C-alpha positions in Angstrom: 50.7 -64.6 -10.2 48.6 -65.9 -13.1 46.2 -67.6 -10.7 45.8 -64.4 -8.7 45.0 -62.4 -11.9 42.4 -65.0 -13.1 40.6 -65.2 -9.8 40.6 -61.5 -9.4 39.1 -61.2 -12.9 36.4 -63.8 -12.2 35.5 -62.1 -8.9 35.2 -58.8 -10.8 33.1 -60.2 -13.6 30.6 -62.1 -11.4 30.3 -59.5 -8.7 30.4 -56.1 -10.3 27.1 -55.5 -12.0 28.1 -52.1 -13.3 30.7 -49.4 -12.9 28.1 -46.6 -12.6 25.4 -45.5 -10.1 27.6 -45.6 -7.0 26.0 -44.5 -3.8 26.7 -40.8 -3.2 27.5 -39.3 0.1 30.2 -38.6 2.6 32.2 -41.5 3.8 32.4 -40.3 7.4 29.0 -38.7 7.8 27.2 -41.8 9.1 27.7 -44.4 11.7 26.3 -47.2 9.6 28.9 -49.9 8.7 29.8 -49.8 5.0 29.3 -53.1 3.2 32.3 -53.9 0.9 33.8 -56.8 -1.0 37.5 -57.4 -1.5 39.6 -60.1 -3.1 43.4 -60.2 -3.0 46.3 -62.4 -2.0 47.5 -61.7 1.5 50.8 -63.3 0.7 51.3 -61.2 -2.4 50.3 -58.0 -0.6 53.0 -58.7 2.1 55.6 -59.8 -0.3 55.4 -57.2 -3.1 54.3 -54.0 -1.4 56.0 -51.6 1.0 55.9 -47.9 1.9 56.5 -46.9 -1.7 55.2 -49.9 -3.7 51.5 -50.5 -4.4 49.7 -53.4 -6.1 46.6 -53.0 -8.3 43.3 -54.2 -6.9 39.7 -53.1 -6.6 37.0 -52.8 -4.0 33.3 -53.5 -4.5 30.7 -51.2 -2.9 27.0 -52.1 -2.3 25.4 -49.1 -4.0 21.9 -50.6 -3.5 20.6 -53.9 -2.0 22.2 -56.7 -4.1 24.0 -54.3 -6.5 27.8 -54.1 -6.2 29.9 -51.5 -8.0 33.6 -51.9 -8.6 36.1 -49.1 -7.9 39.7 -49.7 -9.0 42.5 -48.9 -6.5 46.0 -49.5 -5.5 47.0 -51.0 -2.1 50.0 -51.6 0.0 51.0 -52.7 3.5 51.8 -50.1 6.2 52.8 -50.0 9.8 55.4 -52.1 11.7 54.3 -54.3 14.6 51.0 -55.6 13.1 52.6 -56.0 9.7 55.1 -58.4 11.3 52.8 -60.1 13.8 49.4 -60.3 12.3 47.9 -62.5 9.5 46.0 -59.5 8.0 48.3 -56.5 7.7 47.3 -52.9 8.1 46.6 -51.5 4.6 46.7 -48.2 2.8 44.3 -47.8 -0.2 44.9 -45.2 -2.9 42.2 -44.2 -5.5 42.3 -42.1 -8.6 40.2 -39.0 -8.3 38.1 -39.7 -11.4 37.4 -43.2 -10.1 35.8 -41.9 -6.9 33.9 -38.8 -8.1 30.3 -39.3 -7.2 31.0 -42.2 -4.9 31.1 -42.7 -1.1 34.9 -42.2 -1.3 34.7 -38.8 -3.0 37.5 -36.5 -1.7 39.2 -39.4 0.0 41.9 -40.4 -2.5 43.8 -42.2 0.3 42.6 -44.3 3.2 43.9 -46.5 5.9 42.1 -49.8 6.4 42.3 -51.7 9.7 41.4 -55.4 9.7 41.4 -58.0 12.4 44.9 -59.2 13.4 44.3 -62.9 13.1 41.8 -65.3 11.5 40.7 -66.8 14.8 37.1 -66.4 16.0 36.5 -63.3 18.2 39.0 -61.0 16.5 36.2 -58.7 15.3 35.6 -57.7 18.9 39.1 -56.3 19.1 38.4 -54.2 16.0 35.1 -53.1 17.7 37.1 -51.9 20.7 39.7 -50.1 18.7 37.1 -48.4 16.7 35.4 -47.4 20.0 38.6 -45.7 21.0 38.5 -43.4 18.0 34.8 -42.7 18.7 35.6 -41.7 22.3 38.3 -39.3 21.0 35.7 -37.6 18.9 33.7 -36.9 22.0 36.7 -35.1 23.4 38.1 -33.0 20.5 37.4 -32.0 17.0 41.0 -32.6 16.1 40.9 -36.3 15.2 41.0 -38.8 12.4 37.5 -39.6 11.3 36.7 -43.3 11.0 34.0 -45.5 9.4 33.2 -49.2 10.2 33.2 -51.6 7.2 31.8 -55.1 6.9 34.1 -56.9 4.5 33.1 -59.9 2.5 36.7 -61.1 1.7 38.2 -63.7 -0.5 41.9 -64.5 0.2 43.2 -65.6 -3.2 45.8 -67.8 -1.4 42.9 -70.0 -0.4 42.5 -72.8 -3.0 38.7 -72.9 -2.3 38.5 -69.1 -2.6 35.8 -69.1 0.1 34.2 -65.8 1.1 34.5 -64.9 4.7 33.1 -61.9 6.7 35.4 -59.5 8.6 34.9 -56.3 10.6 37.2 -53.5 9.8 37.3 -49.7 9.7 38.6 -46.9 7.5 40.8 -44.1 8.9 40.9 -40.7 7.2 44.1 -39.7 5.5 46.4 -37.2 7.2 46.0 -34.6 4.5 42.2 -34.8 4.6 42.3 -34.1 8.3 44.5 -31.1 7.6 42.1 -29.9 4.8 39.2 -29.9 7.3 41.0 -27.1 9.2 42.8 -25.4 6.3 46.0 -26.5 8.0 49.0 -28.7 7.2 50.6 -31.8 8.6 54.2 -31.1 9.9 56.4 -34.0 9.0 59.7 -35.1 10.5 59.9 -32.4 13.2 60.3 -32.9 16.9 58.0 -30.4 18.6 58.0 -30.4 22.4 54.4 -30.6 23.8 55.0 -27.2 25.5 55.0 -25.7 22.0 51.6 -27.2 21.2 48.2 -25.8 22.1 47.9 -26.6 25.8 44.2 -27.5 25.9 44.4 -29.8 22.9 47.6 -31.5 24.3 46.2 -32.1 27.8 42.9 -33.4 26.5 44.8 -35.9 24.5 46.9 -36.9 27.5 43.7 -37.5 29.5 42.3 -39.5 26.7 45.4 -41.7 26.4 45.1 -42.2 30.2 41.4 -43.0 29.9 42.0 -45.8 27.3 45.2 -47.0 29.1 47.5 -46.2 26.2 51.3 -45.7 26.7 52.3 -46.6 23.1 52.7 -43.0 21.9 55.1 -40.1 22.0 54.2 -36.6 21.2 57.8 -35.5 21.1 59.1 -38.3 18.8 55.8 -38.5 16.7 55.2 -42.1 17.6 51.5 -42.8 16.8 51.1 -39.1 16.5 50.8 -36.5 13.8 51.2 -32.8 14.2 48.6 -30.4 12.7 49.5 -26.8 12.1 46.5 -24.5 11.9 46.4 -21.3 9.7 47.3 -19.1 12.8 50.3 -21.4 13.3 48.8 -23.0 16.4 50.1 -26.6 16.6 47.8 -29.5 17.5 48.6 -33.2 18.3 46.7 -35.8 16.4 46.6 -39.2 18.0 46.0 -42.6 16.3 46.7 -46.3 16.5 45.2 -47.4 19.9 45.4 -51.2 19.6 48.1 -51.5 22.3 45.8 -49.8 24.8 44.3 -51.4 27.9 40.9 -50.7 26.4 41.5 -52.9 23.4 43.8 -55.4 25.2 44.6 -57.7 22.3 46.4 -61.0 22.7 49.5 -59.7 20.9 49.9 -56.6 23.0 53.3 -55.9 24.5 53.9 -53.7 27.5 56.9 -51.4 27.9 58.3 -52.6 31.2 60.7 -49.6 31.3 57.6 -47.5 32.2 57.2 -49.4 35.5 53.9 -51.1 34.5 53.4 -54.9 34.3 50.4 -54.9 31.9 48.8 -52.7 29.3 45.8 -52.6 31.5 47.8 -50.7 34.1 47.1 -47.0 33.6 50.0 -44.6 33.5 49.7 -40.8 32.9 52.2 -39.8 30.2 51.4 -36.2 30.0 53.8 -33.4 30.8 53.2 -31.2 33.8 51.0 -28.2 33.6 49.5 -25.7 35.9 47.5 -27.6 38.5 44.4 -25.3 38.0 44.6 -26.1 34.2 44.7 -29.8 34.8 41.7 -29.4 37.2 39.8 -27.7 34.4 40.4 -30.6 32.0 39.4 -33.0 34.7 36.0 -31.2 35.1 35.6 -31.3 31.3 35.9 -35.1 31.2 33.6 -35.6 34.2 31.0 -33.4 32.5 31.1 -35.7 29.5 30.9 -39.0 31.3 27.3 -39.7 30.2 28.3 -38.8 26.6 31.1 -41.4 26.8 28.8 -44.1 28.1 26.4 -43.3 25.2 29.2 -43.8 22.8 30.0 -47.2 24.3 26.3 -48.2 24.1 26.1 -47.0 20.5 29.0 -49.3 19.6 28.3 -52.3 21.8 26.9 -54.4 18.8 30.5 -54.7 17.5 32.0 -55.9 20.8 31.5 -59.3 22.4 29.5 -59.6 25.6 32.6 -60.6 27.6 34.7 -57.8 26.1 31.9 -55.2 26.6 31.7 -56.0 30.3 35.5 -55.7 30.6 35.4 -52.4 28.6 32.9 -50.8 30.8 34.8 -51.9 33.9 38.0 -50.5 32.5 36.5 -47.1 31.7 34.8 -47.0 35.1 38.3 -47.2 36.6 39.2 -44.0 34.8 36.3 -42.1 36.2 37.0 -43.5 39.7 40.4 -41.7 39.5 38.8 -38.4 38.3 36.1 -38.5 41.0 38.6 -39.1 43.8 40.8 -36.2 44.9 43.5 -38.5 46.4 43.6 -40.7 43.3 43.6 -37.8 40.9 46.6 -36.2 42.7 48.5 -39.6 42.9 47.7 -40.8 39.4 47.9 -37.6 37.4 49.2 -34.6 39.3 52.1 -36.5 40.8 52.7 -38.7 37.8 53.1 -36.0 35.1 56.5 -35.6 33.4 58.8 -32.6 33.5 60.3 -31.1 30.3 63.2 -33.6 30.5 60.8 -36.6 30.7 61.3 -37.4 34.3 58.3 -38.0 36.6 57.4 -35.3 39.2 56.8 -36.8 42.6 
């Protein structure tokens, strides 16, 4: 513990030139990766924090070339599967309002940080693909969690040499900040059948999950889902956490064999049945946005390895093959939707 404190202090003293003059601006209003520096003990973070316990730390922001400004914060682990199976756990950051006024984090007192799962080479590409999934969702609906890539210069204080390494990650907007964007509120702990949610928002999300090959979600049981209630009491699903999708296809992915698929790259439509004409309308919406989706892929290709990019494009092409073919659309979506009791309609 003493070693951790001393190393953190040294990192702070030698890296933070001042505590003023932070770069101003909105965190999610640009696509440029945000350069940051972080130093903490991965072991201590995993051992001492949980859903209700934070540890003190700080993050350094490059306010201008070569100038790094320190912002104090608290941090804790979050999540389940990646927390147990990855070297770098998913993290929640919490800032004090006064500490972020006038900074890039202004109005974002809480953020999720996604880092690579493992230390092995090539893990940044999986982060790039997961970030791409969030960007594709933004092409589909305004009801989403905003994200921002970060290039992290990181020192693991468990490392005796305290060597700085570079990692790719991204911030995810806090639930309450999403709700504030729409003057709404997040409904917690309530099972809301998809039939009670706005039909267009729900079906667009179902098509999106099918597009990225994700079955690791449940609208009814709020698994990798939040529910947003708008001022007029309309209820909207908010999807997140796409690492178990066929689009990302990480080495640690696990498939739910109870769904009748053998691999996470096997697409399965998990949406509930709707009027066929309505599903056809959403189908045409997605087809009309095909070029926009490909532009989004191209815009983010720098963060995905050449091999993974080729696989990503091939995987997404498979989705459009289904939409463009009447027989496949009927088989893969119209006849694979679920009834209100969860059974598949054939």
